[in-house]
TIFITOR-809383 format. One record per residue: x, y, z of N, C-alpha, C, O, CB in turn; residue in three letters. Coordinates in steps of 0.05 Angstrom, whole numbers, padded with zeros to 5 digits, always signed. Glycine has a CB too. Layout:
BEGIN
XYZXYZXYZXYZXYZAla...
***
This chain:
BEGIN
+01714+00128+01759+01714+00141+01738+01713+00171+01755+01695+00177+01771+01691+00132+01716Met+01738+00188+01748+01736+00213+01763+01725+00231+01746+01729+00236+01722+01761+00222+01773Asn+01709+00242+01765+01694+00281+01755+01708+00294+01748+01728+00291+01762+01682+00303+01773Thr+01712+00315+01726+01726+00337+01728+01713+00356+01749+01689+00356+01755+01728+00347+01701Pro+01732+00375+01758+01726+00394+01780+01717+00414+01768+01729+00422+01748+01747+00402+01796Ser+01694+00427+01778+01685+00447+01762+01685+00471+01791+01665+00484+01797+01653+00438+01744Thr+01711+00473+01804+01711+00498+01820+01725+00517+01811+01747+00514+01801+01718+00497+01844Ala+01713+00535+01813+01735+00562+01810+01761+00564+01820+01768+00555+01842+01725+00586+01821Gln+01779+00580+01796+01804+00583+01801+01807+00599+01823+01786+00612+01824+01817+00591+01781Pro+01823+00606+01842+01834+00614+01865+01848+00639+01852+01869+00636+01841+01852+00592+01880Glu+01831+00676+01855+01852+00697+01844+01851+00711+01869+01830+00713+01882+01845+00716+01814Leu+01879+00724+01876+01883+00743+01898+01890+00772+01889+01909+00777+01874+01906+00732+01917Ala+01869+00791+01900+01878+00821+01885+01896+00831+01911+01891+00825+01935+01846+00848+01876Leu+01916+00846+01902+01932+00850+01920+01940+00886+01917+01957+00893+01901+01956+00827+01916Ile+01928+00900+01929+01926+00931+01931+01957+00939+01927+01976+00924+01931+01912+00944+01963His+01957+00968+01917+01978+00986+01920+01985+01006+01946+01975+01007+01968+01976+01000+01898Gly+02001+01019+01936+02008+01035+01965+01989+01056+01963+01982+01065+01942+02040+01048+01970Trp+01979+01068+01994+01952+01085+01989+01927+01075+01992+01914+01077+02013+01951+01093+01964Gly+01922+01067+01977+01892+01054+01967+01892+01026+01981+01912+01011+01979+01888+01050+01931Leu+01869+01019+01994+01869+00982+02002+01846+00974+01989+01834+00992+01977+01865+00970+02038Gly+01837+00955+01989+01832+00938+01973+01804+00949+01959+01801+00939+01937+01832+00913+01986Ser+01788+00962+01965+01766+00977+01958+01772+00983+01930+01752+00987+01916+01761+01003+01976Ala+01799+00985+01916+01801+01003+01890+01795+00972+01874+01792+00975+01850+01836+01025+01882Val+01795+00947+01881+01789+00935+01864+01755+00930+01858+01744+00920+01838+01805+00914+01870Trp+01743+00942+01882+01713+00940+01877+01699+00928+01858+01688+00906+01857+01704+00960+01873Arg+01703+00953+01836+01683+00957+01809+01688+00933+01795+01671+00926+01778+01689+00984+01789Pro+01709+00919+01798+01720+00894+01777+01702+00865+01792+01697+00844+01780+01765+00889+01781Leu+01694+00872+01820+01685+00848+01834+01669+00826+01819+01676+00803+01814+01669+00856+01856Phe+01638+00841+01812+01623+00824+01807+01632+00813+01776+01618+00794+01768+01595+00836+01812Asp+01649+00820+01763+01654+00813+01735+01674+00790+01742+01668+00770+01730+01665+00840+01714Ala+01698+00787+01757+01711+00777+01764+01700+00755+01771+01708+00736+01758+01722+00789+01777Leu+01677+00749+01793+01670+00722+01805+01656+00712+01790+01641+00695+01799+01658+00721+01830Thr+01654+00717+01764+01638+00702+01747+01657+00676+01738+01648+00654+01731+01627+00721+01721Arg+01683+00682+01738+01704+00659+01723+01727+00656+01749+01747+00641+01748+01722+00675+01688Ser+01719+00674+01772+01748+00666+01794+01734+00659+01824+01711+00665+01829+01775+00701+01799Trp+01742+00652+01833+01740+00656+01863+01749+00674+01886+01761+00664+01904+01748+00640+01871Arg+01742+00700+01884+01762+00727+01893+01767+00728+01919+01748+00727+01935+01750+00755+01888Val+01792+00731+01927+01801+00738+01949+01814+00772+01947+01830+00780+01930+01822+00716+01957His+01803+00784+01968+01810+00817+01964+01821+00819+01989+01811+00814+02011+01785+00842+01958Leu+01847+00827+01982+01866+00823+02012+01873+00857+02010+01876+00872+01991+01902+00794+02010Ile+01875+00863+02039+01884+00883+02054+01912+00883+02072+01917+00869+02092+01862+00887+02071Asp+01926+00898+02060+01952+00894+02063+01951+00906+02091+01935+00923+02098+01971+00906+02040Leu+01973+00896+02110+01975+00903+02142+01968+00938+02143+01981+00953+02130+02013+00894+02156Pro+01947+00947+02159+01943+00969+02171+01924+00986+02152+01918+01010+02153+01969+00981+02179Gly+01917+00964+02131+01896+00979+02110+01858+00967+02115+01855+00943+02116+01908+00968+02071Tyr+01839+00982+02118+01819+00965+02118+01823+00958+02144+01839+00966+02160+01818+00944+02098Gly+01804+00941+02146+01797+00928+02174+01826+00908+02178+01824+00888+02193+01763+00908+02173Arg+01844+00913+02168+01872+00890+02173+01883+00899+02190+01887+00923+02188+01895+00884+02152Ser+01893+00883+02215+01911+00891+02233+01934+00902+02230+01948+00890+02214+01915+00876+02244Pro+01948+00926+02243+01975+00928+02231+01991+00908+02244+01987+00901+02268+01988+00956+02234Asp+02013+00898+02224+02041+00883+02231+02062+00895+02220+02066+00898+02196+02042+00855+02221Asp+02076+00903+02239+02103+00915+02235+02125+00892+02225+02148+00890+02234+02113+00928+02263Pro+02113+00876+02204+02129+00860+02190+02150+00867+02165+02140+00877+02145+02112+00845+02181Ala+02173+00865+02166+02189+00870+02142+02176+00862+02117+02153+00852+02120+02215+00856+02145Glu+02184+00864+02091+02178+00860+02064+02170+00835+02063+02147+00827+02064+02199+00866+02046Phe+02195+00817+02062+02193+00792+02060+02171+00773+02070+02156+00757+02058+02211+00786+02069Thr+02174+00783+02105+02156+00771+02123+02122+00771+02115+02106+00753+02120+02162+00786+02150Ala+02118+00792+02102+02092+00805+02101+02090+00785+02068+02068+00773+02065+02092+00847+02103Thr+02109+00781+02045+02099+00771+02031+02089+00741+02038+02067+00732+02032+02113+00774+02014Ala+02110+00727+02053+02106+00698+02060+02077+00699+02071+02059+00687+02059+02129+00686+02082Gln+02072+00712+02093+02051+00722+02113+02023+00716+02089+02006+00698+02092+02058+00762+02126His+02024+00736+02068+02004+00736+02048+01996+00708+02036+01975+00696+02036+02013+00753+02027Leu+02026+00701+02024+02017+00671+02015+02005+00647+02029+01991+00629+02018+02036+00660+02007Val+02015+00649+02056+02002+00624+02078+01982+00626+02084+01972+00607+02096+02012+00618+02102Asp+01966+00653+02080+01941+00655+02087+01922+00649+02059+01897+00651+02061+01939+00684+02100Thr+01930+00644+02040+01917+00636+02019+01915+00617+02005+01936+00606+02002+01919+00647+02007Leu+01893+00606+01994+01890+00573+01983+01913+00566+01963+01919+00581+01944+01860+00567+01966Pro+01924+00543+01967+01935+00537+01939+01929+00540+01915+01908+00552+01909+01938+00519+01937Glu+01944+00532+01899+01950+00538+01862+01939+00567+01865+01918+00567+01853+01927+00514+01832Ala+01943+00587+01873+01924+00613+01873+01939+00629+01845+01962+00624+01838+01927+00634+01909Ile+01922+00649+01831+01932+00669+01817+01942+00690+01833+01928+00692+01853+01915+00677+01800Thr+01961+00709+01832+01967+00728+01843+01966+00753+01830+01985+00760+01815+01985+00723+01852Leu+01947+00768+01834+01942+00798+01821+01951+00815+01836+01937+00820+01855+01914+00808+01816Cys+01976+00829+01834+01987+00850+01843+01988+00878+01835+02004+00879+01816+02004+00844+01845Gly+01978+00903+01841+01975+00925+01835+02002+00937+01843+02010+00933+01865+01951+00935+01846Trp+02017+00953+01822+02041+00969+01837+02061+00953+01861+02077+00934+01857+02027+00995+01852Ser+02055+00968+01885+02067+00958+01908+02062+00926+01916+02077+00909+01924+02057+00974+01930Leu+02030+00927+01906+02026+00900+01909+02033+00873+01884+02030+00849+01885+01998+00902+01914Gly+02043+00890+01865+02063+00872+01848+02085+00859+01861+02091+00835+01862+02075+00886+01828Gly+02097+00881+01870+02122+00872+01882+02124+00850+01906+02144+00835+01909+02134+00895+01891Leu+02095+00850+01924+02096+00832+01941+02087+00805+01931+02091+00783+01942+02082+00842+01961Leu+02073+00809+01908+02058+00782+01891+02090+00766+01879+02094+00742+01882+02031+00796+01856Ala+02105+00781+01869+02136+00771+01857+02146+00750+01880+02152+00726+01878+02162+00800+01853Met+02145+00771+01911+02163+00763+01929+02148+00731+01940+02160+00712+01949+02167+00789+01953Arg+02123+00732+01936+02111+00713+01947+02113+00694+01928+02118+00673+01939+02085+00720+01956Ala+02112+00691+01903+02115+00666+01884+02137+00661+01889+02136+00638+01897+02111+00668+01855Ala+02167+00673+01891+02184+00661+01889+02192+00648+01923+02211+00633+01927+02202+00679+01874Gln+02174+00656+01943+02180+00645+01969+02165+00611+01971+02171+00591+01984+02167+00669+01994Leu+02142+00616+01952+02122+00588+01964+02110+00585+01925+02088+00589+01914+02083+00602+01998Ala+02141+00574+01913+02129+00571+01885+02109+00545+01881+02101+00540+01858+02153+00567+01865Pro+02102+00531+01903+02087+00503+01893+02057+00514+01900+02037+00502+01891+02097+00471+01913Gln+02051+00540+01920+02031+00551+01921+02018+00573+01904+01994+00577+01905+02033+00555+01941Arg+02032+00587+01890+02021+00606+01868+02030+00587+01839+02050+00575+01831+02037+00641+01871Val+02001+00592+01829+02003+00580+01808+02011+00595+01776+02020+00585+01756+01978+00568+01811Asp+02001+00625+01782+02004+00648+01760+02002+00670+01774+01989+00676+01794+01983+00650+01737Arg+02020+00683+01760+02019+00713+01770+02007+00730+01748+02006+00723+01724+02049+00726+01777Leu+01995+00761+01761+01984+00779+01742+02005+00804+01756+02010+00806+01780+01946+00784+01742Val+02014+00819+01738+02033+00844+01757+02012+00868+01737+02006+00865+01714+02083+00846+01749Leu+02006+00885+01751+01990+00911+01737+02006+00932+01741+02015+00932+01764+01962+00919+01748Val+02012+00953+01728+02021+00979+01730+02056+00962+01754+02061+00972+01776+01987+01005+01749Gly+02069+00943+01745+02087+00938+01759+02112+00943+01757+02115+00958+01738+02086+00921+01761Ala+02133+00939+01768+02164+00942+01774+02177+00926+01780+02160+00914+01793+02171+00955+01788Thr+02198+00913+01783+02213+00900+01798+02226+00914+01817+02233+00905+01839+02228+00887+01785Pro+02231+00942+01806+02243+00956+01821+02239+00989+01826+02253+01004+01812+02265+00950+01812Cys+02225+01000+01841+02212+01020+01836+02225+01046+01835+02217+01066+01822+02194+01020+01852Phe+02248+01043+01851+02265+01075+01853+02285+01072+01831+02285+01054+01815+02284+01083+01887Ala+02308+01095+01833+02319+01094+01801+02343+01085+01822+02343+01088+01847+02321+01128+01773Gln+02370+01067+01799+02389+01062+01807+02413+01068+01790+02406+01077+01767+02385+01039+01814Arg+02433+01066+01793+02457+01072+01774+02448+01061+01755+02446+01075+01735+02484+01063+01779His+02438+01032+01752+02442+01022+01727+02406+01015+01716+02399+00999+01699+02465+00993+01731Asp+02388+01035+01735+02364+01030+01729+02345+01055+01724+02329+01062+01741+02355+01014+01747Trp+02349+01064+01705+02339+01093+01705+02309+01083+01702+02299+01085+01724+02352+01115+01678Pro+02297+01076+01687+02269+01068+01683+02246+01066+01708+02228+01050+01711+02272+01043+01671Ser+02254+01087+01724+02242+01088+01756+02244+01112+01760+02255+01131+01748+02256+01071+01781Ala+02225+01110+01791+02222+01135+01803+02245+01148+01812+02262+01131+01818+02205+01133+01824Gln+02254+01176+01816+02285+01190+01826+02270+01183+01861+02248+01173+01868+02294+01238+01814Arg+02290+01190+01874+02290+01185+01905+02271+01213+01915+02256+01209+01933+02327+01184+01921Ala+02271+01236+01905+02262+01256+01917+02230+01260+01916+02217+01274+01931+02276+01278+01907Gly+02219+01244+01895+02187+01234+01902+02187+01226+01920+02174+01238+01937+02172+01215+01890Leu+02200+01205+01927+02198+01185+01952+02197+01204+01972+02177+01208+01984+02222+01163+01958Leu+02223+01218+01976+02232+01236+02007+02200+01255+02003+02190+01262+02024+02272+01264+02004Asp+02189+01260+01981+02174+01284+01986+02146+01271+01999+02135+01281+02019+02170+01301+01957Asp+02137+01246+01982+02120+01234+01998+02117+01231+02027+02099+01238+02041+02123+01216+01991Phe+02145+01217+02032+02150+01207+02065+02144+01233+02082+02129+01227+02100+02185+01196+02072Thr+02152+01258+02082+02148+01282+02087+02126+01287+02095+02121+01294+02119+02154+01295+02072Ala+02103+01286+02069+02082+01299+02076+02061+01285+02082+02038+01293+02085+02077+01315+02061Ser+02074+01255+02084+02048+01236+02100+02049+01241+02130+02028+01238+02144+02051+01200+02095Val+02066+01247+02138+02073+01257+02162+02060+01281+02178+02055+01286+02202+02097+01261+02159Lys+02058+01293+02153+02041+01317+02170+02010+01324+02158+01994+01339+02169+02058+01349+02166Leu+02006+01312+02139+01979+01317+02119+01975+01289+02111+01989+01288+02091+01985+01338+02089His+01965+01267+02114+01966+01241+02104+01938+01242+02086+01940+01232+02063+01967+01216+02130Pro+01920+01250+02091+01899+01262+02076+01895+01267+02045+01885+01254+02027+01899+01284+02086Val+01908+01291+02049+01913+01307+02028+01943+01300+02012+01945+01309+01989+01912+01335+02040Gln+01956+01290+02019+01982+01272+02010+01968+01248+01991+01973+01247+01967+02002+01257+02041Thr+01950+01229+02003+01935+01208+01988+01920+01223+01958+01920+01216+01935+01909+01196+02012Leu+01906+01251+01974+01894+01255+01942+01910+01266+01924+01901+01271+01901+01870+01273+01940Gln+01931+01271+01931+01953+01281+01911+01961+01256+01896+01957+01256+01872+01981+01295+01926Arg+01968+01241+01903+01973+01213+01899+01952+01205+01876+01959+01198+01853+01969+01196+01928Phe+01929+01207+01884+01907+01200+01864+01908+01211+01835+01904+01200+01813+01883+01210+01875Val+01914+01234+01842+01916+01256+01814+01945+01246+01799+01945+01254+01775+01919+01296+01826Val+01965+01234+01805+01987+01225+01800+01982+01197+01787+01993+01190+01766+02002+01227+01823Leu+01970+01185+01799+01958+01162+01786+01949+01159+01762+01957+01142+01747+01943+01156+01797Leu+01928+01178+01756+01922+01184+01736+01924+01206+01708+01909+01211+01689+01909+01183+01746Cys+01948+01213+01715+01968+01230+01699+01963+01213+01670+01960+01189+01666+02004+01231+01714Gln+01963+01233+01654+01968+01222+01624+01941+01209+01620+01936+01203+01597+01996+01199+01620Gly+01924+01203+01637+01905+01176+01626+01884+01193+01608+01879+01216+01615+01885+01154+01654Asp+01873+01180+01587+01857+01196+01572+01826+01201+01583+01810+01214+01570+01858+01183+01544Ser+01819+01188+01609+01799+01187+01622+01810+01200+01653+01799+01193+01674+01788+01155+01619Arg+01826+01216+01654+01845+01223+01682+01815+01235+01696+01806+01220+01714+01878+01252+01678Ala+01800+01256+01692+01782+01268+01711+01758+01247+01718+01745+01250+01739+01771+01296+01700Arg+01752+01228+01699+01726+01207+01716+01743+01190+01735+01733+01181+01755+01706+01183+01692Ser+01766+01185+01728+01783+01163+01750+01790+01182+01775+01786+01179+01799+01817+01146+01735Leu+01798+01198+01766+01812+01213+01797+01781+01217+01809+01779+01208+01832+01835+01253+01793Thr+01762+01226+01800+01740+01227+01820+01729+01193+01824+01713+01189+01843+01714+01251+01806Arg+01734+01178+01813+01726+01153+01827+01747+01140+01840+01737+01122+01853+01714+01134+01809Glu+01772+01141+01844+01789+01142+01866+01793+01155+01886+01803+01146+01907+01804+01145+01861Leu+01782+01183+01882+01780+01201+01911+01753+01184+01929+01754+01176+01953+01771+01242+01903Leu+01731+01183+01909+01706+01167+01925+01721+01141+01941+01720+01139+01965+01679+01154+01899Ala+01734+01122+01923+01748+01104+01933+01764+01107+01963+01756+01095+01983+01765+01099+01914Thr+01784+01124+01963+01797+01133+01983+01777+01137+02006+01784+01126+02027+01812+01157+01976Leu+01752+01152+02005+01731+01153+02025+01725+01139+02034+01716+01140+02057+01714+01161+02022Arg+01727+01110+02016+01701+01089+02029+01719+01073+02058+01707+01057+02072+01687+01056+01998Gln+01744+01079+02061+01758+01064+02086+01775+01085+02097+01786+01104+02085+01777+01036+02078Ala+01776+01075+02130+01794+01096+02142+01826+01098+02125+01836+01082+02108+01797+01086+02176Pro+01835+01118+02133+01857+01133+02120+01878+01111+02133+01869+01101+02154+01861+01169+02130Ile+01907+01100+02124+01922+01084+02135+01934+01101+02153+01937+01125+02146+01937+01070+02119Pro+01943+01094+02179+01962+01111+02189+01988+01120+02182+01999+01107+02165+01966+01104+02205Ala+01999+01140+02192+02023+01151+02177+02046+01133+02172+02061+01130+02152+02034+01172+02192Pro+02044+01118+02203+02074+01096+02204+02060+01072+02178+02078+01065+02162+02081+01074+02250Ala+02043+01064+02175+02043+01048+02152+02051+01060+02127+02067+01049+02112+02018+01037+02149Ile+02038+01084+02121+02045+01095+02091+02077+01101+02087+02088+01099+02065+02028+01125+02084Leu+02087+01107+02112+02110+01109+02113+02132+01086+02103+02150+01085+02086+02111+01114+02135Glu+02119+01067+02123+02127+01035+02109+02129+01024+02086+02149+01010+02079+02112+01020+02115Arg+02106+01029+02070+02102+01026+02043+02118+01037+02023+02125+01026+02002+02081+01033+02039Gly+02124+01061+02031+02147+01080+02020+02174+01074+02021+02190+01078+02002+02147+01103+02032Leu+02179+01064+02045+02209+01057+02059+02213+01030+02029+02231+01029+02012+02206+01041+02105Asp+02192+01011+02032+02195+00987+02012+02192+00994+01982+02192+00976+01966+02174+00964+02018Trp+02189+01018+01975+02186+01029+01949+02208+01039+01951+02217+01041+01928+02165+01047+01941Leu+02224+01048+01969+02246+01054+01958+02269+01038+01956+02287+01041+01939+02252+01072+01968Arg+02267+01019+01977+02291+00999+01982+02287+00972+01963+02306+00962+01953+02292+00991+02015Ala+02271+00966+01961+02263+00935+01948+02275+00937+01920+02272+00957+01905+02227+00927+01945Ile+02291+00911+01912+02297+00909+01881+02297+00885+01878+02316+00872+01888+02321+00919+01870Asp+02280+00875+01866+02273+00846+01854+02287+00837+01833+02282+00814+01825+02248+00845+01845Leu+02306+00853+01821+02316+00846+01790+02332+00821+01790+02335+00809+01769+02335+00871+01776Arg+02342+00814+01810+02366+00786+01810+02344+00766+01813+02355+00747+01804+02393+00784+01840Ser+02329+00761+01818+02315+00744+01835+02292+00732+01817+02283+00709+01822+02304+00761+01861Met+02282+00748+01794+02271+00742+01769+02275+00718+01761+02256+00703+01765+02279+00756+01750Leu+02301+00706+01746+02301+00679+01738+02288+00656+01755+02279+00633+01750+02327+00673+01734Pro+02290+00670+01773+02277+00640+01791+02250+00639+01794+02239+00621+01807+02287+00638+01823Thr+02234+00663+01779+02200+00653+01776+02193+00635+01751+02201+00640+01728+02178+00681+01774Leu+02177+00616+01758+02174+00594+01736+02140+00599+01732+02127+00581+01721+02186+00558+01747Thr+02130+00619+01741+02107+00617+01732+02092+00628+01714+02100+00651+01717+02097+00618+01746Gln+02075+00630+01696+02061+00646+01673+02054+00663+01684+02036+00662+01701+02041+00636+01657Pro+02068+00688+01674+02063+00723+01684+02044+00741+01662+02052+00747+01639+02099+00742+01683Thr+02025+00746+01669+02013+00762+01656+02017+00795+01662+02007+00804+01683+01989+00752+01657Leu+02029+00810+01646+02033+00840+01650+02014+00859+01638+02010+00861+01614+02059+00848+01640Leu+02003+00871+01655+01981+00896+01643+01994+00926+01651+01997+00934+01674+01943+00894+01660Val+02000+00939+01630+02007+00964+01634+01999+00987+01619+01989+00983+01597+02029+00964+01635His+02002+01010+01628+01987+01034+01613+02014+01049+01597+02034+01052+01610+01968+01059+01639Gly+02012+01054+01579+02030+01071+01564+02033+01102+01576+02053+01116+01573+02019+01072+01534Asp+02022+01104+01582+02025+01127+01596+02029+01129+01627+02026+01151+01639+02005+01140+01590Arg+02035+01110+01636+02042+01108+01669+02063+01136+01673+02083+01141+01659+02060+01072+01678Asp+02054+01147+01691+02073+01164+01706+02087+01161+01729+02102+01179+01737+02063+01181+01711Ala+02082+01130+01744+02093+01125+01769+02114+01106+01757+02138+01110+01759+02072+01114+01792Leu+02106+01090+01749+02129+01049+01726+02120+01061+01702+02097+01064+01693+02111+00998+01730Asn+02150+01068+01693+02149+01076+01662+02144+01047+01647+02146+01024+01656+02182+01091+01652Pro+02136+01053+01620+02134+01034+01607+02160+01019+01593+02164+01001+01577+02115+01042+01591Ile+02173+01033+01603+02206+01017+01590+02208+00995+01615+02217+00972+01610+02243+01045+01588Ala+02201+01002+01641+02205+00979+01659+02187+00955+01658+02192+00932+01665+02203+00988+01686Ala+02169+00963+01650+02152+00934+01647+02158+00915+01628+02159+00892+01635+02125+00939+01641Ala+02164+00924+01595+02181+00911+01581+02197+00901+01589+02197+00876+01588+02190+00920+01567Arg+02221+00917+01602+02244+00906+01611+02240+00876+01634+02255+00857+01637+02259+00932+01624Trp+02217+00883+01647+02206+00860+01669+02194+00834+01645+02203+00811+01646+02174+00876+01693Leu+02181+00841+01633+02165+00817+01606+02194+00799+01591+02193+00777+01580+02143+00841+01571Ser+02210+00813+01593+02236+00798+01581+02251+00781+01600+02262+00760+01595+02257+00818+01570His+02250+00791+01618+02268+00782+01643+02251+00753+01652+02260+00730+01650+02269+00810+01671Ala+02228+00759+01661+02213+00730+01661+02210+00710+01639+02205+00712+01615+02187+00734+01666Leu+02215+00689+01654+02215+00663+01634+02189+00663+01619+02189+00656+01596+02218+00634+01651Arg+02163+00671+01633+02140+00669+01614+02126+00685+01625+02108+00679+01641+02127+00643+01609His+02134+00718+01614+02122+00737+01617+02110+00743+01593+02122+00739+01572+02135+00754+01628Gly+02083+00755+01595+02069+00767+01566+02060+00792+01577+02044+00795+01596+02040+00748+01551Arg+02073+00814+01560+02063+00843+01571+02035+00846+01543+02035+00840+01519+02095+00874+01571Leu+02016+00858+01562+01994+00875+01547+01992+00900+01557+01989+00907+01580+01967+00864+01549Glu+01997+00918+01529+01998+00950+01539+01972+00961+01532+01961+00952+01512+02023+00971+01524Ile+01961+00979+01547+01935+00988+01553+01940+01019+01538+01950+01038+01550+01928+00987+01590Phe+01933+01021+01518+01940+01051+01506+01915+01073+01520+01892+01070+01527+01936+01050+01465Ala+01938+01104+01520+01921+01118+01525+01915+01122+01558+01905+01142+01568+01902+01108+01509Gly+01921+01100+01572+01919+01093+01604+01947+01100+01615+01969+01097+01605+01911+01057+01611Thr+01936+01114+01648+01958+01117+01669+01967+01094+01677+01972+01076+01662+01952+01130+01692Gly+01969+01094+01710+01981+01073+01724+01954+01060+01740+01954+01047+01760+02006+01084+01744His+01927+01069+01721+01905+01046+01737+01892+01030+01712+01867+01028+01713+01876+01064+01758Val+01907+01017+01690+01899+01009+01670+01873+00987+01675+01855+00985+01658+01922+01001+01658Pro+01874+00971+01702+01845+00958+01706+01817+00972+01709+01794+00961+01708+01847+00944+01728Phe+01823+00992+01712+01803+01013+01718+01791+01030+01691+01768+01035+01684+01818+01033+01740Leu+01814+01037+01680+01809+01056+01653+01797+01035+01631+01784+01044+01612+01842+01073+01639Ala+01801+01009+01632+01794+00997+01617+01779+00964+01633+01788+00941+01631+01818+00998+01599Asp+01760+00972+01645+01755+00949+01663+01750+00922+01643+01762+00900+01646+01728+00956+01684Ser+01735+00926+01627+01724+00902+01606+01750+00882+01593+01752+00857+01592+01707+00919+01577Glu+01766+00900+01586+01781+00887+01573+01807+00871+01591+01820+00852+01584+01789+00906+01554Arg+01809+00887+01615+01825+00877+01634+01813+00846+01652+01825+00826+01658+01828+00903+01652Phe+01787+00852+01655+01777+00829+01661+01773+00806+01637+01770+00783+01647+01753+00836+01673Val+01772+00806+01615+01769+00792+01589+01798+00778+01590+01801+00754+01591+01762+00814+01559Ala+01820+00796+01590+01846+00788+01599+01849+00765+01616+01855+00742+01609+01857+00808+01610Leu+01844+00774+01640+01847+00749+01659+01833+00725+01653+01844+00703+01654+01840+00756+01685Leu+01806+00729+01648+01787+00705+01648+01808+00688+01616+01811+00664+01620+01744+00718+01641Asp+01819+00697+01591+01838+00684+01576+01858+00680+01590+01866+00658+01586+01845+00696+01553Glu+01874+00691+01608+01900+00679+01618+01892+00650+01639+01907+00631+01637+01918+00707+01638Phe+01873+00648+01655+01869+00629+01659+01865+00597+01645+01868+00575+01655+01857+00638+01668Arg+01856+00605+01621+01858+00580+01610+01882+00577+01591+01884+00554+01580+01834+00575+01598His+01900+00597+01584+01925+00597+01575+01938+00575+01579+01934+00567+01602+01939+00616+01584Ala+01956+00558+01563+01978+00540+01570+01999+00554+01587+02003+00578+01583+01990+00527+01546Ser+02012+00542+01604+02035+00552+01616+02057+00561+01599+02067+00581+01609+02046+00534+01632Pro+02066+00556+01582+02085+00566+01567+02073+00589+01544+02087+00602+01529+02098+00542+01555Thr+02053+00591+01545+02034+00617+01524+02045+00640+01531+02038+00661+01522+01997+00622+01529Ser
***
């Protein structure tokens, strides 16, 4: 007679541009009650060595280093990497959680629900000269429009001080990815159940992009956090943790 496994499901948390895995630390204890959590530092962040690989190779390496049957939770740029990794290794990725995510960060002629190229160019020029001040300005943008903007900004600035600032070349590479990557055409190949979490006041990735993404995915479900900006997982961490716990028990088609 086989005994049902009591092992916790695997969850990998993938940060976005500018802030390393420490951004997830406020949720770590709550998440570990239900998950075996892996905090990922992308190349050049935290203690992770720089690996000058391109976007797809980074996504492949990411999934290759993690256990099978894993749920990938990616925030912002981390969401792009999570989607690409799930496409590259569908047999290893069980589910996706996409937070403040979009399939295409930069505007295209047929994709207006995105950021203008000028913002990326501005940040690229700024990180070369003043990386610390640029990231501080970026933190303010992350919280813009949020009903808890002041407290979240203080919290994220403290997080920024917890780890070494990535080298300007690392930050520039991330901005290049945000400028170039467009995953819209590959979305129909993603078969994993996918939970999308998005703030309705997100100043970086418009809510319209999240709505489009939820319909483009085979099994996409969108949860909107009212009154929040680009960091809904911190703005309402209790709801976010509860959603992830519910999502791990949901049927693949729900």
